[in-house]
N, C-alpha and C positions, 0 to 999 in steps of 0.2 A: 734291915731287908732281911724275910722269911730264911728260915733253915730245911736244908732238907733231912727227913729224916733218915735216910738210907745211908747214906755219906760223911751229913752234921756238916759239910759244908754250906755257905752261905750261898744264895743263886736267886737270879732277877724274876724268875715266875717259877712255882711249884704245882706241876701235874697231881690233879688226883685220880690215884691207880687202885685196883684192887684186890691186896693180893692176903693171899689164905684166907677171906671170906669178910676181909676189917678193908677199907680204905683210908688208903699211905698218901702223904702229901709228899712227892716227890720231885726233884729236879730231873730235867728232858732225861742226861744220862744213865741216872739210877730205873728212869719207869723203862725206858725202851729196856736196860739190861732185866729187868722182871717181868717184863713182856718177853724175853725169849728164852726165856727160865722156863716160863708157864707152856710156852709153845712145845719147848722140847719134854717138858713133863706129859705131856699130851698125849705127844706123841709117841712116846719109849710109853708109855702106858699101854695104846692102844696095843702097839708090838705085841705086847706079852700076855695082852687078853687074846688076839689073836692067835699064841700059841698054843694058849692054853687052851683052846676051843670055845671062849665066853662069849654067849652068845646075847646075854641080854643087854638091860638098859644099864650105865651109871648110874 
């Protein structure tokens, strides 16, 4: 059985997710968690840029 790179446990199926510019094979739970973390980071960055008046593109 394949082993998840996030939690280290065996999983039936692994999903490929891009994390910090690298592809990782994670189980569904870890993949969902990484997606949520990426969404929160993106939203918080947008808020900070809005407070600072940043008008450019990243």
